[in-house]
C-alpha positions as a LaTeX table, in Angstrom:
\begin{tabular}{lrrr}
\hline
Residue & $x$ (\AA) & $y$ (\AA) & $z$ (\AA) \\
\hline
Met1 & 24.38 & 51.48 & $-32.59$ \\
Asn2 & 22.47 & 48.48 & $-33.78$ \\
Leu3 & 18.82 & 48.90 & $-34.71$ \\
Lys4 & 18.59 & 45.92 & $-37.14$ \\
Gly5 & 15.22 & 44.20 & $-37.00$ \\
Arg6 & 13.63 & 46.98 & $-34.93$ \\
Asn7 & 10.18 & 48.30 & $-35.65$ \\
Phe8 & 9.80 & 52.05 & $-35.95$ \\
Leu9 & 6.29 & 52.79 & $-34.50$ \\
Lys10 & 6.76 & 55.70 & $-32.09$ \\
Leu11 & 9.70 & 57.51 & $-30.49$ \\
Leu12 & 8.61 & 56.51 & $-27.09$ \\
Asp13 & 10.22 & 53.20 & $-27.95$ \\
Phe14 & 13.63 & 54.69 & $-28.62$ \\
Thr15 & 16.30 & 56.18 & $-26.39$ \\
Ser16 & 17.65 & 59.70 & $-26.89$ \\
Glu17 & 20.90 & 58.19 & $-28.18$ \\
Glu18 & 19.12 & 56.06 & $-30.79$ \\
Ile19 & 17.07 & 59.06 & $-31.96$ \\
Thr20 & 20.26 & 61.11 & $-32.24$ \\
Tyr21 & 21.89 & 58.31 & $-34.23$ \\
Leu22 & 19.02 & 58.29 & $-36.73$ \\
Ile23 & 19.33 & 62.13 & $-37.15$ \\
Asp24 & 23.11 & 61.87 & $-37.72$ \\
Leu25 & 22.68 & 58.94 & $-40.07$ \\
Ser26 & 20.07 & 60.94 & $-42.07$ \\
Ala27 & 22.69 & 63.72 & $-42.43$ \\
Glu28 & 25.37 & 61.27 & $-43.50$ \\
Leu29 & 23.05 & 59.71 & $-46.18$ \\
Lys30 & 21.98 & 63.16 & $-47.30$ \\
Gln31 & 25.56 & 64.16 & $-47.86$ \\
Lys32 & 26.18 & 61.01 & $-49.89$ \\
Lys33 & 23.28 & 61.73 & $-52.17$ \\
Lys34 & 24.32 & 65.34 & $-52.72$ \\
Gln35 & 27.80 & 64.23 & $-53.59$ \\
Gly36 & 26.55 & 61.61 & $-55.98$ \\
Ile37 & 27.96 & 58.72 & $-54.00$ \\
Phe38 & 25.92 & 55.52 & $-54.71$ \\
His39 & 24.75 & 53.66 & $-51.57$ \\
Glu40 & 22.68 & 50.74 & $-52.86$ \\
Glu41 & 23.50 & 48.82 & $-49.74$ \\
Leu42 & 20.15 & 47.07 & $-49.48$ \\
Lys43 & 20.17 & 45.76 & $-53.02$ \\
Gly44 & 17.86 & 42.72 & $-53.48$ \\
Lys45 & 15.47 & 43.59 & $-50.62$ \\
Asn46 & 11.78 & 44.33 & $-51.09$ \\
Ile47 & 9.43 & 46.54 & $-49.11$ \\
Ala48 & 5.69 & 46.97 & $-49.06$ \\
Leu49 & 4.06 & 50.35 & $-48.59$ \\
Ile50 & 0.46 & 50.22 & $-47.20$ \\
Phe51 & $-1.35$ & 53.53 & $-47.57$ \\
Glu52 & $-4.84$ & 53.63 & $-46.10$ \\
Lys53 & $-4.37$ & 57.45 & $-46.12$ \\
Thr54 & $-2.69$ & 58.81 & $-49.21$ \\
Ser55 & 0.25 & 61.25 & $-49.04$ \\
Thr56 & 2.60 & 63.01 & $-51.48$ \\
Arg57 & 5.67 & 63.35 & $-49.26$ \\
Thr58 & 5.52 & 60.04 & $-47.36$ \\
Arg59 & 5.05 & 57.94 & $-50.52$ \\
Cys60 & 7.66 & 59.67 & $-52.56$ \\
Ser61 & 10.11 & 59.71 & $-49.62$ \\
Phe62 & 9.81 & 56.01 & $-49.11$ \\
Glu63 & 10.00 & 55.13 & $-52.79$ \\
Val64 & 12.95 & 57.36 & $-53.69$ \\
Ala65 & 14.79 & 56.33 & $-50.49$ \\
Ala66 & 14.17 & 52.66 & $-51.25$ \\
His67 & 15.42 & 52.98 & $-54.81$ \\
Asp68 & 18.51 & 54.84 & $-53.68$ \\
Leu69 & 19.23 & 51.94 & $-51.31$ \\
Gly70 & 18.72 & 49.47 & $-54.17$ \\
Met71 & 15.44 & 48.06 & $-52.98$ \\
His72 & 12.17 & 47.24 & $-54.89$ \\
Val73 & 8.83 & 48.70 & $-53.69$ \\
Thr74 & 5.30 & 47.46 & $-53.87$ \\
Tyr75 & 2.76 & 50.21 & $-53.25$ \\
Leu76 & $-0.76$ & 49.28 & $-51.90$ \\
Asp77 & $-3.20$ & 52.13 & $-52.00$ \\
Pro78 & $-6.49$ & 52.23 & $-50.04$ \\
Ser79 & $-8.13$ & 49.91 & $-52.66$ \\
Gly80 & $-5.01$ & 47.70 & $-53.18$ \\
Ser81 & $-5.11$ & 45.80 & $-49.96$ \\
Gln82 & $-7.71$ & 43.67 & $-48.07$ \\
Ile83 & $-6.24$ & 44.65 & $-44.72$ \\
Gly84 & $-8.94$ & 44.76 & $-42.06$ \\
Lys85 & $-11.69$ & 44.02 & $-44.70$ \\
Lys86 & $-11.50$ & 40.55 & $-46.18$ \\
Glu87 & $-8.34$ & 39.65 & $-44.30$ \\
Ser88 & $-7.48$ & 40.44 & $-40.73$ \\
Ile89 & $-4.50$ & 42.61 & $-39.82$ \\
Lys90 & $-2.82$ & 39.59 & $-38.12$ \\
Asp91 & $-3.14$ & 37.51 & $-41.26$ \\
Thr92 & $-2.07$ & 40.31 & $-43.57$ \\
Ala93 & 1.05 & 40.82 & $-41.47$ \\
Arg94 & 1.91 & 37.14 & $-41.59$ \\
Val95 & 1.46 & 37.02 & $-45.33$ \\
Leu96 & 3.39 & 40.18 & $-46.18$ \\
Gly97 & 6.12 & 39.32 & $-43.74$ \\
Arg98 & 6.85 & 36.16 & $-45.78$ \\
Met99 & 7.22 & 38.18 & $-49.00$ \\
Phe100 & 8.83 & 41.43 & $-47.91$ \\
Asp101 & 11.88 & 42.50 & $-45.95$ \\
Gly102 & 10.06 & 45.61 & $-44.38$ \\
Ile103 & 6.55 & 47.08 & $-44.32$ \\
Glu104 & 5.40 & 50.64 & $-44.06$ \\
Tyr105 & 1.91 & 51.49 & $-42.87$ \\
Arg106 & 0.14 & 54.85 & $-43.04$ \\
Gly107 & $-3.41$ & 55.07 & $-41.94$ \\
Phe108 & $-5.58$ & 55.22 & $-38.85$ \\
Gly109 & $-5.30$ & 53.88 & $-35.32$ \\
Gln110 & $-1.86$ & 53.16 & $-33.74$ \\
Gly111 & $-3.26$ & 49.76 & $-32.81$ \\
Ile112 & $-3.13$ & 48.71 & $-36.48$ \\
Val113 & 0.49 & 49.39 & $-36.99$ \\
Glu114 & 1.36 & 47.83 & $-33.61$ \\
Glu115 & $-0.54$ & 44.64 & $-34.58$ \\
Leu116 & 1.21 & 44.54 & $-37.99$ \\
Ala117 & 4.52 & 44.74 & $-36.20$ \\
Lys118 & 3.57 & 42.07 & $-33.69$ \\
Tyr119 & 2.96 & 39.43 & $-36.45$ \\
Ala120 & 4.98 & 40.44 & $-39.47$ \\
Gly121 & 8.37 & 39.17 & $-38.35$ \\
Val122 & 10.12 & 41.94 & $-40.35$ \\
Pro123 & 10.52 & 45.62 & $-39.49$ \\
Val124 & 7.40 & 47.71 & $-39.69$ \\
Trp125 & 7.62 & 51.52 & $-40.09$ \\
Asn126 & 4.87 & 53.92 & $-39.08$ \\
Gly127 & 4.25 & 56.39 & $-41.87$ \\
Leu128 & 1.55 & 58.06 & $-39.89$ \\
Thr129 & $-1.25$ & 57.02 & $-37.52$ \\
Asn130 & $-3.82$ & 59.06 & $-35.67$ \\
Glu131 & $-1.58$ & 59.14 & $-32.59$ \\
Phe132 & 1.97 & 59.26 & $-33.88$ \\
His133 & 4.11 & 60.38 & $-36.87$ \\
Pro134 & 7.67 & 59.29 & $-36.03$ \\
Thr135 & 9.24 & 59.45 & $-39.52$ \\
Gln136 & 8.30 & 63.15 & $-39.64$ \\
Met137 & 10.13 & 63.65 & $-36.35$ \\
Ile138 & 13.54 & 62.59 & $-37.58$ \\
Ala139 & 13.20 & 64.90 & $-40.60$ \\
Asp140 & 12.17 & 67.78 & $-38.45$ \\
Met141 & 15.05 & 67.37 & $-36.01$ \\
Leu142 & 17.47 & 67.06 & $-38.89$ \\
Thr143 & 16.13 & 70.32 & $-40.27$ \\
Ile144 & 16.44 & 72.10 & $-36.95$ \\
Lys145 & 20.02 & 70.81 & $-36.45$ \\
Glu146 & 20.91 & 72.03 & $-39.91$ \\
Lys147 & 19.43 & 75.51 & $-39.38$ \\
Leu148 & 20.19 & 76.19 & $-35.68$ \\
Arg149 & 23.29 & 73.92 & $-35.24$ \\
Arg150 & 21.82 & 72.41 & $-32.04$ \\
Leu151 & 18.88 & 70.65 & $-30.54$ \\
Gln152 & 19.50 & 70.66 & $-26.77$ \\
Gly153 & 17.83 & 73.73 & $-25.19$ \\
Val154 & 16.00 & 74.82 & $-28.36$ \\
Lys155 & 12.59 & 76.45 & $-27.52$ \\
Phe156 & 10.12 & 74.65 & $-29.76$ \\
Val157 & 6.50 & 76.04 & $-29.97$ \\
Tyr158 & 3.76 & 74.08 & $-31.54$ \\
Met159 & 0.62 & 76.16 & $-32.42$ \\
Gly160 & $-2.82$ & 74.76 & $-33.28$ \\
Asp161 & $-4.38$ & 71.40 & $-32.61$ \\
Ala162 & $-1.84$ & 69.54 & $-30.29$ \\
Arg163 & $-4.07$ & 66.52 & $-29.50$ \\
Tyr164 & $-3.08$ & 64.15 & $-32.19$ \\
Asn165 & $-0.15$ & 62.72 & $-34.17$ \\
Met166 & 1.94 & 65.93 & $-34.69$ \\
Gly167 & 1.44 & 67.48 & $-31.28$ \\
Asn168 & 2.01 & 64.09 & $-29.56$ \\
Ser169 & 5.12 & 63.16 & $-31.52$ \\
Leu170 & 6.77 & 66.62 & $-31.32$ \\
Met171 & 6.24 & 66.67 & $-27.58$ \\
Val172 & 7.73 & 63.19 & $-27.15$ \\
Thr173 & 10.72 & 64.03 & $-29.41$ \\
Cys174 & 11.44 & 67.29 & $-27.64$ \\
Ala175 & 11.32 & 65.62 & $-24.25$ \\
Lys176 & 13.71 & 62.82 & $-25.47$ \\
Leu177 & 16.22 & 65.39 & $-26.91$ \\
Gly178 & 16.33 & 67.92 & $-24.11$ \\
Met179 & 14.31 & 70.60 & $-25.93$ \\
Asp180 & 11.80 & 73.05 & $-24.40$ \\
Phe181 & 8.45 & 72.13 & $-25.86$ \\
Val182 & 5.51 & 74.58 & $-25.72$ \\
Ala183 & 2.03 & 73.76 & $-26.86$ \\
Cys184 & 0.48 & 77.14 & $-27.51$ \\
Thr185 & $-3.21$ & 76.71 & $-28.16$ \\
Ser186 & $-6.61$ & 76.64 & $-26.50$ \\
Lys187 & $-7.01$ & 74.29 & $-23.59$ \\
Thr188 & $-9.41$ & 72.24 & $-25.71$ \\
Tyr189 & $-6.48$ & 71.34 & $-27.97$ \\
Phe190 & $-3.87$ & 70.48 & $-25.36$ \\
Pro191 & $-2.38$ & 67.03 & $-25.62$ \\
Glu192 & $-3.73$ & 64.22 & $-23.48$ \\
Gln193 & $-2.67$ & 64.67 & $-19.83$ \\
Lys194 & $-1.37$ & 61.05 & $-19.57$ \\
Leu195 & 1.14 & 61.69 & $-22.39$ \\
Val196 & 2.05 & 65.05 & $-20.99$ \\
Asp197 & 2.87 & 63.36 & $-17.67$ \\
Thr198 & 4.99 & 60.71 & $-19.45$ \\
Cys199 & 6.87 & 63.43 & $-21.36$ \\
Arg200 & 7.48 & 65.51 & $-18.21$ \\
Lys201 & 8.90 & 62.40 & $-16.59$ \\
Ile202 & 11.29 & 61.99 & $-19.58$ \\
Ala203 & 12.09 & 65.65 & $-19.55$ \\
Ser204 & 13.18 & 65.45 & $-15.98$ \\
Glu205 & 15.98 & 63.12 & $-17.10$ \\
Thr206 & 17.06 & 64.99 & $-20.30$ \\
Gly207 & 16.89 & 68.64 & $-19.21$ \\
Ala208 & 13.89 & 69.32 & $-21.42$ \\
Ser209 & 10.69 & 71.10 & $-20.36$ \\
Ile210 & 6.99 & 70.81 & $-21.30$ \\
Thr211 & 4.79 & 73.86 & $-21.17$ \\
Leu212 & 1.08 & 74.16 & $-22.08$ \\
Thr213 & $-0.18$ & 77.69 & $-22.53$ \\
Glu214 & $-3.11$ & 79.67 & $-24.11$ \\
Asn215 & $-1.06$ & 82.88 & $-24.07$ \\
Val216 & 0.41 & 83.51 & $-27.56$ \\
Glu217 & 2.73 & 86.36 & $-26.52$ \\
Glu218 & 4.23 & 84.44 & $-23.57$ \\
Gly219 & 4.32 & 81.09 & $-25.41$ \\
Thr220 & 6.10 & 82.31 & $-28.47$ \\
Lys221 & 8.48 & 84.83 & $-26.84$ \\
Asn222 & 12.03 & 84.22 & $-27.93$ \\
Ala223 & 11.06 & 80.89 & $-29.59$ \\
Asp224 & 13.67 & 79.22 & $-31.75$ \\
Val225 & 11.07 & 77.23 & $-33.77$ \\
Ile226 & 7.45 & 78.01 & $-34.54$ \\
Tyr227 & 5.62 & 75.00 & $-35.89$ \\
Thr228 & 2.06 & 74.38 & $-36.99$ \\
Asp229 & $-0.07$ & 71.93 & $-38.95$ \\
Val230 & $-3.35$ & 71.92 & $-40.85$ \\
Trp231 & $-6.61$ & 72.41 & $-38.87$ \\
Val232 & $-9.10$ & 70.89 & $-41.31$ \\
Ser233 & $-9.29$ & 67.81 & $-43.48$ \\
Met234 & $-11.36$ & 66.68 & $-46.42$ \\
Gly235 & $-14.39$ & 64.55 & $-45.46$ \\
Glu236 & $-15.03$ & 66.19 & $-42.10$ \\
Pro237 & $-18.46$ & 67.79 & $-41.46$ \\
Glu238 & $-18.63$ & 71.52 & $-41.93$ \\
Glu239 & $-19.61$ & 72.04 & $-38.28$ \\
Ala240 & $-16.25$ & 70.55 & $-37.22$ \\
Trp241 & $-14.41$ & 72.96 & $-39.61$ \\
Glu242 & $-16.34$ & 75.98 & $-38.31$ \\
Glu243 & $-15.72$ & 75.20 & $-34.60$ \\
Arg244 & $-12.03$ & 74.41 & $-35.01$ \\
Ile245 & $-11.24$ & 77.39 & $-37.19$ \\
Arg246 & $-13.10$ & 79.76 & $-34.82$ \\
Glu247 & $-11.25$ & 78.34 & $-31.70$ \\
Leu248 & $-7.83$ & 78.16 & $-33.33$ \\
Met249 & $-7.71$ & 81.40 & $-35.27$ \\
Pro250 & $-6.05$ & 83.23 & $-32.37$ \\
Tyr251 & $-3.24$ & 80.65 & $-32.78$ \\
Gln252 & $-2.57$ & 81.35 & $-36.47$ \\
Val253 & 1.12 & 81.77 & $-37.24$ \\
Asn254 & 1.45 & 85.30 & $-38.66$ \\
Lys255 & 4.08 & 88.05 & $-38.78$ \\
Lys256 & 3.18 & 89.28 & $-35.28$ \\
Val257 & 3.93 & 85.78 & $-33.92$ \\
Met258 & 7.21 & 85.48 & $-35.84$ \\
Asp259 & 8.24 & 89.01 & $-34.71$ \\
Asn260 & 7.51 & 88.07 & $-31.08$ \\
Ala261 & 9.75 & 84.96 & $-31.53$ \\
Gly262 & 12.56 & 86.95 & $-33.07$ \\
Glu263 & 14.41 & 87.33 & $-36.29$ \\
Thr264 & 16.44 & 84.19 & $-35.79$ \\
Ala265 & 13.41 & 81.91 & $-35.33$ \\
Ile266 & 12.49 & 79.47 & $-38.09$ \\
Phe267 & 8.97 & 78.48 & $-39.21$ \\
Met268 & 8.13 & 74.79 & $-39.84$ \\
His269 & 5.15 & 72.93 & $-41.17$ \\
Cys270 & 4.87 & 69.26 & $-42.12$ \\
Leu271 & 2.69 & 70.19 & $-45.18$ \\
Pro272 & 0.36 & 70.40 & $-46.95$ \\
Ser273 & $-0.45$ & 73.91 & $-45.82$ \\
Phe274 & $-3.44$ & 76.11 & $-46.39$ \\
His275 & $-1.77$ & 79.51 & $-46.71$ \\
Asn276 & $-3.58$ & 80.72 & $-49.88$ \\
Leu277 & $-6.44$ & 79.88 & $-52.24$ \\
Glu278 & $-4.44$ & 77.56 & $-54.45$ \\
Thr279 & $-5.87$ & 74.32 & $-52.97$ \\
Ala280 & $-9.36$ & 72.81 & $-53.01$ \\
Ile281 & $-9.64$ & 73.05 & $-49.19$ \\
Gly282 & $-8.35$ & 76.61 & $-49.20$ \\
Arg283 & $-11.06$ & 77.62 & $-51.66$ \\
Gln284 & $-13.74$ & 75.79 & $-49.67$ \\
Val285 & $-12.74$ & 77.53 & $-46.50$ \\
Tyr286 & $-12.85$ & 80.85 & $-48.26$ \\
Glu287 & $-16.31$ & 80.13 & $-49.74$ \\
Lys288 & $-17.69$ & 79.11 & $-46.30$ \\
Phe289 & $-15.80$ & 81.34 & $-43.92$ \\
Gly290 & $-14.31$ & 84.18 & $-46.03$ \\
Leu291 & $-10.73$ & 83.32 & $-44.96$ \\
Thr292 & $-7.85$ & 83.47 & $-47.48$ \\
Gln293 & $-5.41$ & 81.73 & $-45.25$ \\
Ile294 & $-5.80$ & 79.32 & $-42.31$ \\
Glu295 & $-3.09$ & 77.98 & $-39.98$ \\
Val296 & $-0.30$ & 80.23 & $-41.32$ \\
Thr297 & $-0.31$ & 83.37 & $-43.40$ \\
Asp298 & 1.19 & 83.34 & $-46.80$ \\
Glu299 & 3.53 & 86.17 & $-45.67$ \\
Val300 & 5.13 & 83.77 & $-43.10$ \\
Phe301 & 5.01 & 80.71 & $-45.35$ \\
Glu302 & 6.90 & 82.44 & $-48.08$ \\
Ser303 & 9.30 & 84.35 & $-45.82$ \\
Ser304 & 13.06 & 83.76 & $-45.33$ \\
Gln305 & 12.28 & 82.34 & $-41.89$ \\
Ser306 & 10.29 & 79.52 & $-43.47$ \\
Val307 & 12.24 & 76.22 & $-43.88$ \\
Val308 & 9.30 & 74.06 & $-44.91$ \\
Phe309 & 10.78 & 72.83 & $-48.17$ \\
Asp310 & 14.06 & 71.85 & $-46.58$ \\
Glu311 & 11.93 & 69.99 & $-44.06$ \\
Ala312 & 9.93 & 68.26 & $-46.81$ \\
Glu313 & 13.17 & 67.20 & $-48.65$ \\
Asn314 & 14.53 & 65.83 & $-45.37$ \\
Arg315 & 11.59 & 63.40 & $-45.18$ \\
Met316 & 13.35 & 61.31 & $-47.82$ \\
His317 & 16.81 & 61.41 & $-46.15$ \\
Ser318 & 15.42 & 60.53 & $-42.73$ \\
Ile319 & 13.20 & 57.74 & $-43.96$ \\
Lys320 & 16.17 & 56.33 & $-45.84$ \\
Ala321 & 18.14 & 56.37 & $-42.60$ \\
Ile322 & 15.26 & 54.54 & $-40.73$ \\
Met323 & 15.06 & 51.85 & $-43.33$ \\
Tyr324 & 18.82 & 51.43 & $-43.60$ \\
Ala325 & 19.30 & 51.24 & $-39.81$ \\
Thr326 & 16.56 & 48.61 & $-39.32$ \\
Leu327 & 17.40 & 46.47 & $-42.34$ \\
Lys328 & 21.19 & 46.59 & $-42.82$ \\
\hline
\end{tabular}
């Protein structure tokens, strides 16, 4: 499997075999790290991390993975780059591509990372855009494979707002890997029909299935994986919070949902999570709406079925595999 020089922008660009290869490579590199086997096979290379949206897991994963591989890292925070302000994306790409061996972008529209990739001349990795979050997908699939020992035929249920990067990416990934994807939420929050149609076409070739349902009991029955993501973000107007929380509260992941799925089901979340009052957003939601937990209850988050911290660790191993595969 040769992915050298490839961009990693969305999993629609990759075959099922290529995605499986990245998952297996992630597991191999994870084992090496656990065994203390040095693997500085990209020594002398340099990468740039462009973060228009900050993140704990994505930044730390890229930096630790790069250092493990022997690379040097330059981090550009929202104020550390002129991308799209004083300098066009096209020009930024051509400058950075002359200086770095690879570029990560985490920010807004998918069009930005696609344009970076078009002009950089070196691999560009999507650390998150509004539409897709492909590095998270490799980590998630590695986690499922570790816990369930399989991917094909797994019933994967995503609850909450399935219209954007997480819902889109998980649906695409499940379709590619022969998994049964269920978006369990209000119709308002279903993924875009065009992407649903694309995924159903892929699913017809892999043995996967795509289901959209508003029925929590039917949607989560005998699920292997229950997955959710945050519903609210800093900087959004209070009216948007109120509407979304009201409409999505029936799709909160709680003990009843997990019991319906079954005792062997695992709970996943890409983090951060608002499951208690120990965050600024959690406290704001409590002050405005009187809720102590949002998309998932603390009971589920802290339960034995929760694998969220294994999943968070696997971000680093999977990102390492993506960089290794596209640069080695």
